[in-house]
Structures are given as C-alpha cells and as structure tokens.
C-alpha positions as CSV (number, residue, x, y, z in Angstrom):
1,M,17.2,14.1,7.1
2,I,14.7,12.6,4.6
3,Q,13.4,15.0,1.5
4,E,10.5,14.2,-0.8
5,I,12.2,13.8,-4.4
6,K,9.9,13.8,-8.1
7,G,10.2,10.9,-10.2
8,G,9.0,7.6,-8.3
9,V,11.0,4.3,-8.9
10,C,13.4,6.4,-11.4
11,A,14.4,8.7,-8.7
12,V,16.1,5.8,-8.0
13,D,19.9,5.6,-9.5
14,G,19.9,1.6,-11.5
15,V,16.2,2.0,-12.1
16,K,14.1,2.4,-15.5
17,A,10.9,1.4,-15.8
18,F,8.1,2.3,-18.6
19,G,4.1,1.5,-19.4
20,V,1.6,1.3,-21.7
21,K,-2.0,0.9,-21.4
22,E,-5.0,0.1,-23.9
23,G,-8.1,0.2,-22.6
24,K,-8.0,-2.0,-19.5
25,Y,-5.0,-4.0,-20.3
26,G,-1.9,-2.4,-19.2
27,L,2.0,-3.7,-19.0
28,A,4.4,-2.0,-16.8
29,I,7.9,-3.4,-16.8
30,I,10.8,-1.5,-14.6
31,T,14.6,-3.0,-14.5
32,A,16.9,-2.7,-11.4
33,K,19.7,-5.4,-10.9
34,G,19.8,-5.8,-7.0
35,N,19.3,-7.9,-3.8
36,A,15.2,-7.3,-3.4
37,A,12.7,-8.9,-1.3
38,G,8.7,-9.4,-1.2
39,V,5.6,-9.2,1.1
40,Y,2.6,-11.0,-0.3
41,T,-1.3,-12.1,0.4
42,K,-2.4,-14.1,3.2
43,N,-5.2,-15.1,0.7
44,K,-5.7,-18.7,1.2
45,V,-6.5,-18.1,-2.9
46,V,-2.8,-17.2,-4.3
47,A,-2.7,-15.9,-7.6
48,A,-0.2,-17.4,-9.9
49,P,2.0,-14.8,-10.3
50,V,2.7,-14.7,-6.9
51,I,3.3,-18.2,-6.4
52,V,5.8,-17.6,-9.4
53,T,7.6,-14.9,-7.8
54,K,7.3,-16.0,-4.4
55,E,9.4,-19.2,-5.5
56,N,11.9,-17.5,-7.6
57,L,12.9,-14.8,-5.0
58,E,13.2,-18.1,-2.3
59,T,15.2,-20.1,-4.9
60,N,17.8,-17.6,-6.5
61,G,18.8,-16.0,-3.3
62,G,16.5,-13.1,-3.1
63,F,17.7,-11.3,-6.1
64,L,15.8,-9.9,-8.8
65,E,16.8,-7.9,-12.4
66,A,13.5,-6.8,-13.6
67,V,9.6,-7.0,-12.5
68,I,6.5,-7.3,-15.4
69,A,3.3,-6.3,-13.9
70,N,0.1,-6.4,-16.2
71,S,-3.4,-4.7,-15.2
72,G,-6.8,-5.9,-16.4
73,N,-6.7,-9.5,-15.8
74,A,-5.3,-11.0,-12.5
75,N,-4.5,-14.4,-13.1
76,A,-5.8,-15.6,-10.1
77,F,-7.6,-19.2,-9.1
78,T,-6.4,-20.3,-13.3
79,G,-4.6,-23.4,-11.6
80,E,-1.9,-25.0,-13.9
81,E,-2.6,-23.0,-17.0
82,G,-2.4,-19.6,-15.0
83,L,0.9,-20.8,-13.3
84,K,2.4,-21.7,-17.4
85,D,1.3,-18.3,-18.0
86,A,3.1,-16.6,-15.3
87,N,6.0,-18.4,-16.1
88,A,5.6,-17.3,-19.9
89,M,5.4,-13.7,-18.6
90,A,8.6,-14.3,-16.9
91,K,10.8,-15.9,-19.8
92,S,9.1,-13.6,-22.7
93,I,11.1,-10.6,-20.7
94,A,14.1,-12.8,-19.4
95,E,14.9,-13.6,-22.8
96,K,14.8,-10.2,-24.5
97,L,16.8,-8.8,-21.6
98,G,19.5,-11.9,-21.9
99,V,19.0,-12.9,-17.8
100,D,17.6,-16.1,-16.1
101,P,13.8,-15.8,-15.7
102,K,14.3,-17.0,-12.3
103,Y,15.4,-13.4,-11.5
104,I,12.1,-11.9,-12.6
105,G,9.2,-10.5,-10.6
106,V,5.7,-11.5,-11.8
107,A,2.5,-9.0,-10.7
108,S,-0.9,-9.2,-12.2
109,T,-4.2,-7.2,-11.4
110,G,-7.8,-7.2,-12.3
111,V,-10.4,-9.9,-12.7
112,I,-10.2,-13.1,-11.1
113,G,-10.9,-16.3,-12.4
114,R,-9.6,-15.0,-16.0
115,K,-7.8,-16.9,-18.3
116,L,-4.7,-14.1,-18.9
117,H,-4.1,-13.0,-22.5
118,I,-0.7,-13.9,-22.9
119,D,-0.2,-12.5,-26.8
120,K,-1.3,-9.5,-25.6
121,I,1.0,-9.2,-22.9
122,K,3.8,-10.5,-25.5
123,E,3.3,-7.8,-28.1
124,Q,2.9,-5.4,-25.4
125,I,6.3,-6.2,-24.2
126,C,7.9,-5.3,-27.5
127,T,6.1,-1.9,-26.9
128,V,7.5,-1.1,-23.4
129,L,10.7,-2.8,-23.5
130,P,12.5,0.0,-25.9
131,N,11.2,2.7,-24.3
132,L,12.3,1.5,-20.8
133,A,14.1,4.9,-19.6
134,A,15.1,6.6,-16.0
135,T,13.1,9.7,-16.3
136,E,9.6,11.0,-14.5
137,K,8.1,10.1,-17.6
138,A,8.7,6.6,-17.7
139,N,8.1,6.2,-14.1
140,D,4.6,8.3,-14.7
141,E,3.5,5.5,-17.7
142,A,4.6,2.8,-15.5
143,M,2.4,3.7,-12.7
144,K,-1.1,4.5,-15.5
145,A,-0.2,1.2,-16.6
146,I,-0.8,-0.7,-13.5
147,M,-4.0,1.1,-12.4
148,T,-7.1,-0.7,-12.3
149,T,-10.0,0.8,-11.0
150,D,-7.5,3.5,-9.3
151,L,-8.5,7.1,-10.5
152,V,-5.1,8.7,-10.0
153,P,-1.5,6.8,-10.2
154,K,0.3,6.7,-6.9
155,G,4.2,6.7,-6.7
156,F,6.6,8.8,-3.6
157,A,10.3,9.0,-3.3
158,V,12.7,10.8,-1.0
159,E,16.3,11.4,-0.5
160,A,17.7,10.4,2.7
161,Q,21.0,12.6,3.6
162,T,22.6,10.7,6.2
163,S,26.9,10.8,7.3
164,A,27.6,7.9,5.5
165,G,26.3,10.0,2.1
166,N,23.1,10.1,0.7
167,F,20.5,7.4,-0.6
168,R,17.2,7.3,-2.1
169,V,13.8,5.1,-1.9
170,G,10.9,5.2,-4.5
171,G,7.8,3.7,-5.4
172,I,5.0,3.0,-7.2
173,A,1.9,1.3,-6.0
174,K,-1.7,0.6,-7.3
175,G,-4.8,-0.1,-5.1
176,S,-8.3,1.1,-4.9
177,G,-10.7,-1.9,-4.0
178,M,-10.3,-5.2,-2.9
179,I,-8.0,-3.2,-0.2
180,E,-7.1,-4.5,3.3
181,P,-4.7,-6.9,2.4
182,N,-2.9,-7.9,5.8
183,M,0.3,-7.6,3.9
184,G,0.5,-4.4,1.6
185,T,-1.3,-3.0,-0.9
186,M,-2.5,-4.6,-4.3
187,L,0.6,-3.9,-5.8
188,S,3.8,-1.9,-5.1
189,F,7.2,-1.8,-6.4
190,V,9.9,0.0,-3.8
191,Y,13.2,0.7,-4.5
192,T,16.6,2.3,-2.9
193,D,19.9,2.7,-4.7
194,A,21.6,1.8,-0.8
195,E,23.0,-1.2,-0.7
196,V,21.5,-3.9,1.5
197,R,21.4,-7.4,2.0
198,S,18.1,-8.9,1.1
199,D,17.6,-10.7,4.7
200,I,18.3,-7.1,5.6
201,L,16.1,-5.8,3.1
202,H,13.2,-8.2,4.4
203,S,13.3,-7.5,8.0
204,A,12.8,-3.9,7.1
205,L,10.4,-4.5,4.6
206,K,8.2,-6.2,6.8
207,E,8.3,-3.7,9.7
208,A,7.6,-1.2,7.3
209,V,4.8,-2.7,5.7
210,Q,3.2,-3.8,9.2
211,K,3.1,0.1,10.2
212,T,1.8,1.0,6.9
213,F,0.1,-1.1,3.9
214,N,-1.2,-3.2,6.8
215,M,-2.8,-0.2,8.0
216,I,-5.2,0.2,5.5
217,V,-9.0,-0.3,4.8
218,V,-10.8,0.1,2.0
219,D,-13.5,-2.6,1.7
220,G,-12.3,-5.4,4.3
221,D,-11.3,-7.8,1.2
222,T,-8.1,-9.5,1.0
223,S,-6.7,-9.4,-2.3
224,T,-5.5,-12.8,-3.9
225,N,-2.6,-10.8,-5.8
226,D,-0.7,-8.6,-3.0
227,M,2.4,-8.0,-3.2
228,C,5.3,-5.6,-2.2
229,L,8.8,-6.0,-3.8
230,L,11.5,-3.7,-2.8
231,T,15.0,-3.9,-4.9
232,A,18.4,-2.2,-3.5
233,T,20.8,-1.5,-6.6
234,G,23.4,-0.3,-4.3
235,K,24.0,2.7,-7.0
236,S,24.6,5.1,-4.1
237,G,27.6,3.5,-2.1
238,V,26.0,3.7,1.1
239,V,25.9,0.1,2.6
240,I,23.4,-1.1,5.4
241,Q,25.4,-3.9,6.7
242,S,23.3,-5.1,9.9
243,F,19.7,-4.3,11.0
244,E,20.7,-4.5,14.8
245,N,19.5,-1.0,15.8
246,T,22.5,0.7,14.1
247,S,22.0,4.7,13.1
248,L,22.1,3.9,9.7
249,Y,19.5,1.3,9.6
250,E,17.3,3.5,10.9
251,E,17.4,5.9,9.1
252,F,17.2,3.4,6.1
253,Q,14.1,2.0,7.9
254,N,12.7,5.6,8.2
255,A,13.0,6.5,4.6
256,L,11.3,3.2,3.6
257,E,8.5,3.9,5.8
258,T,8.1,7.1,4.7
259,V,7.8,6.2,1.1
260,L,5.3,3.2,2.2
261,K,3.3,5.6,4.3
262,E,2.6,8.1,1.5
263,L,1.9,5.3,-1.1
264,A,-0.8,3.6,1.6
265,K,-2.4,7.0,2.5
266,K,-2.9,7.5,-1.3
267,I,-4.3,4.0,-1.9
268,A,-6.9,5.0,0.9
269,K,-7.7,8.4,-0.1
270,D,-8.0,6.8,-3.8
271,G,-10.7,4.1,-2.3
272,E,-12.8,3.0,-5.2
273,G,-16.2,5.6,-5.0
274,A,-14.0,7.4,-2.2
275,T,-14.7,11.7,-1.4
276,K,-12.7,11.8,1.9
277,L,-9.7,10.1,3.4
278,I,-10.1,9.0,7.2
279,E,-7.2,9.0,9.4
280,C,-7.8,6.9,13.0
281,T,-4.8,7.5,15.6
282,V,-5.7,5.1,18.7
283,A,-3.8,5.6,21.7
284,G,-3.5,4.4,25.2
285,A,-3.6,0.6,24.4
286,Y,-2.2,-2.1,26.5
287,T,-0.4,-3.6,23.5
288,E,0.2,-2.9,20.1
289,D,-2.1,-5.2,19.1
290,D,-5.1,-3.7,20.8
291,A,-4.1,-0.5,19.0
292,I,-4.6,-1.8,15.8
293,A,-7.7,-3.9,16.2
294,A,-9.2,-0.5,17.5
295,S,-8.0,1.5,14.8
296,K,-8.5,-0.6,11.8
297,A,-12.1,-1.7,13.4
298,I,-13.1,2.1,13.3
299,V,-11.9,2.9,9.6
300,R,-13.1,-0.4,8.3
301,S,-16.8,-0.1,10.1
302,P,-19.5,0.4,6.9
303,L,-21.5,2.7,9.5
304,V,-18.8,5.2,10.4
305,K,-17.7,5.2,6.9
306,T,-21.1,6.2,5.5
307,A,-21.8,8.4,8.7
308,I,-18.6,10.1,7.2
309,F,-19.5,10.3,3.7
310,G,-23.0,11.5,4.5
311,N,-21.3,14.1,6.9
312,D,-23.6,12.8,9.5
313,P,-22.2,13.1,13.1
314,N,-23.5,9.6,14.6
315,W,-20.3,9.7,16.4
316,G,-21.2,7.1,18.7
317,R,-20.8,4.3,15.6
318,I,-16.7,5.1,16.5
319,V,-17.0,4.0,20.1
320,A,-19.3,1.1,18.9
321,A,-17.0,-0.2,16.5
322,A,-13.6,-0.2,19.3
323,G,-16.0,-1.9,21.5
324,Y,-16.2,-4.7,19.1
325,S,-12.6,-4.6,17.6
326,G,-11.2,-7.1,20.4
327,A,-9.2,-4.4,22.1
328,D,-9.2,-4.4,26.1
329,F,-10.1,-1.2,27.4
330,D,-12.7,0.0,30.0
331,Q,-16.1,2.5,28.1
332,S,-15.5,4.5,31.3
333,K,-12.1,5.7,30.7
334,I,-12.0,6.5,26.8
335,T,-11.6,9.8,25.5
336,L,-13.0,10.7,21.4
337,E,-12.0,13.9,19.2
338,M,-12.5,14.7,15.6
339,S,-10.6,16.9,13.6
340,D,-10.1,18.3,10.2
341,G,-6.5,19.3,10.7
342,C,-7.6,22.9,11.4
343,N,-10.6,22.6,13.9
344,S,-11.4,19.9,16.3
345,V,-14.6,19.0,18.6
346,S,-13.8,16.9,21.6
347,L,-16.6,14.5,22.3
348,V,-16.0,12.2,25.1
349,S,-13.8,13.0,28.1
350,N,-12.7,9.9,30.2
351,G,-15.9,8.1,29.5
352,K,-18.0,10.9,29.6
353,I,-19.7,12.8,26.9
354,T,-18.5,16.3,26.7
355,K,-20.8,17.9,24.3
356,N,-24.0,16.8,22.6
357,D,-26.0,20.0,21.9
358,D,-27.0,21.0,18.6
359,A,-23.8,23.5,18.5
360,T,-21.1,20.6,18.9
361,L,-23.1,18.4,16.3
362,D,-23.3,21.1,13.9
363,K,-19.4,21.7,14.7
364,L,-18.8,18.0,14.2
365,K,-20.9,17.7,10.7
366,S,-18.3,20.8,9.4
367,I,-15.4,18.8,10.4
368,M,-17.1,15.4,8.3
369,A,-17.3,17.1,5.7
370,A,-13.5,17.6,5.4
371,E,-11.2,16.5,2.4
372,T,-9.7,14.5,5.2
373,I,-11.1,13.6,8.9
374,F,-8.6,12.6,11.8
375,I,-10.4,10.5,14.3
376,K,-8.2,10.7,18.0
377,M,-9.2,7.6,20.6
378,D,-7.6,7.3,24.0
379,L,-8.6,3.9,25.7
380,G,-7.4,5.3,28.6
381,T,-5.7,2.0,29.6
382,G,-2.5,3.8,31.1
383,G,-1.0,1.9,28.1
384,K,1.5,4.0,26.0
385,E,0.7,1.8,22.4
386,T,-0.4,3.6,20.1
387,A,-1.5,2.7,16.2
388,T,-2.6,4.6,13.4
389,A,-5.1,3.3,10.4
390,W,-6.2,5.1,7.5
391,G,-9.5,4.3,5.4
392,C,-11.9,6.2,3.1
393,D,-16.0,7.0,3.0
394,L,-18.4,4.6,1.9
395,T,-20.0,5.9,-1.2
396,Y,-22.8,5.2,-3.5
397,D,-20.3,5.0,-6.3
398,Y,-18.4,2.1,-4.8
399,V,-21.7,-0.1,-5.2
400,K,-21.6,1.0,-9.2
401,I,-18.3,0.6,-9.5
402,N,-18.2,-3.1,-8.0
403,A,-21.8,-3.9,-9.3
404,D,-20.3,-3.3,-13.0
405,Y,-16.8,-4.7,-12.5
406,T,-16.7,-6.8,-14.9
407,T,-19.3,-5.6,-17.4
C-alpha cells in the first residue's frame, strides 16, 4: 500500500535540506549519503552543471553525498569558464561538508548564456549550510529556492508498506517553461530510504521518467539543464536486491512512479501562464510508441492548447493533432471523448461524429472551462497499448512571461 505523506525530500530518513531565495537568485542544498543515479537533458547544448554531475556519477561508481542547485542563472553555453564555475560550486560545498567534490551533484536553472555569479553562490552556501534540517519547513525553503518562473513550489512524498517493511520516496522539482524535456523536468531531486544499488536505481529511474516526466509538455522546448537525480540512503532497512520482476522491486517502482507522476502533473499545471491542466490518454494503439506520439502531439498542439484556454469547443483540432503525430491508425475507427472528471461528452465513436449540435458543443464548452480537462482517444487499431500525457493551455501570459524573461 502506498500512502501520501508530508515533507517532500525531508520525509526520507537520512535527508537534510534548506534553501535561500534573494530576488531571482536562489540556492538549495540537499545532503544525503547513498547510491545514486541520474538522467539528463537530450539537448545537444548541455549546461556545465549537467556535464559535471554526469561525469561525477560515472567516475565515482554512482554515489552522492549532496546536491547543490542554484536558480537565476543556467550556466549553460558558457564554455570552459562555465565548467570551472560548476566545479567550483561542487568544491566549495564539498570542503565545508568534508567530502570529496566528486560526490556532489550540481544543478542550475535560469538564463542561458550568462556568466554564473559564483561569488554570490559562495555567499549563499554559507547562509544555507547552517540551516540544513530534516523538517517540512526546510524542504519548503529548498523547493522555493530553485523556482524561476514557477508560481508554486513542487514536492511530493509517499510511504510504501510492504512485507519487507516500510520505505519512503520523496521528491522536489522545479519547472514551468521550456518543458518537453525528453528526460525529466527542468530539475528534480528524488530520495528513498530503501537500500538500492546504483544500477537498480538507474534502471528504475529511467523507466519511471519515461512514463512521467517524459510525458509532460508545456511548450515543446527542451531545456539545456534538465536533470533528475535519485539517491538511496538505505536508512529504512528495506533492501531492493534485484530488478528482475520481484514483488519488492515492483513496489519500489510503483512508489517511485507515483512520486514522479505527481511532480510531473504539478509542472504541467504550473506551466508558464497556464490556467488549466490537460490530461490526454490515448488507448487502442498498435505500439506504445504510437500511443505516446499521439498523446503528446495532442497536448503539444498550440491550436488544441489555445482552444482549451478559450473554452472553444473546436474538438477537430484534437483529431488533426493525432493525425500528424506519426501514430498508425485508421481515421474511420477512432473514438474521442472529453471530460472534466464529472461530466463527459462523446464526440466521435468508431470514426463517426456522435453529435455536433449546439447542445453538445455547449456542454463541451462548459467542460473546457474546468481546471482539469481529460481527453480520451481510442485509435481503434485493435492494439492494447496506452499512454497518458499531461500539458496545459496556452495563454496570453505565456507570451508576456517569455517576452520579458531577462528584462
């Protein structure tokens, strides 16, 4: 059984955190000793902190002692100087913690192509470190510190009750714009008190990210700084020894996916300028790739997103987006339904329009005014593959936010 608990990363035994935010510049530090794994941006332009963190985990055998993350400056496309600054971040905190810099994860988020204010970060390290704590408040301050255009902090934690004992998984994330990462969110740091080898962590994280963070779209842009790190402190005494379909591993995977799914939905809902969350489930696909392609095309479509923003019952845009997604299906067999979670309207059944009268369109317009809109499409291929993607509406404020981002 999995139950939501409070505290984010600090709900996990062995984790301490804190953060500070000064204007647009923030710094968060999380300490937790254990095996670790990460997944990163697939952008060809890779930020310096991503390079440093990836190299550290590859060379140290997959182990972390702490993570340091700054907001306000991405330290991306900054060349050798950027790498020097990212390493300086790791070295500065490592010296104060008395650990080797190779066991430090480094993350940054903010404006691309600007020199990092390393002296400011070193000052903030001195402010944050004495306040590290394993409390809900400390977790909240860390969440706030890594926010950029985010309107709300994002964290989630669960406790899993198993026959081998109880363990916890908790995470925090930031992300609001430049979101279709093909990896994870902009930044996410996840912890468990189960004892797990780094190779098992990596396998579990990749699988969980594919079903959660990789299924969110705010604007279709892939960040240069995307990073998701997973660390296992081993403090619970629950040992995950194998990832070969054992029941305990499956319970761990389920707990991890639950946390990442909730964080992903929070990111989509908090998309820059967003007023609504869109959840699109595509079923009846020949392959999982087809289901993923169709669902993501629908939540990515600017025309679908703007229609939902304006409560415009122009549902044909959804069909069109599925059609250009690359998914294999026959338009004469698709089914489409939209819902607000309580009320639903059938629009297409086995390739035929069910109703297109004023009453039906008025009902759809009312559904589209909800805070969360559910789109359900069946491709009708006879296949059994399904995928769910999350996105948000496209509003005037998205343009305003990104037109004024650096000014």
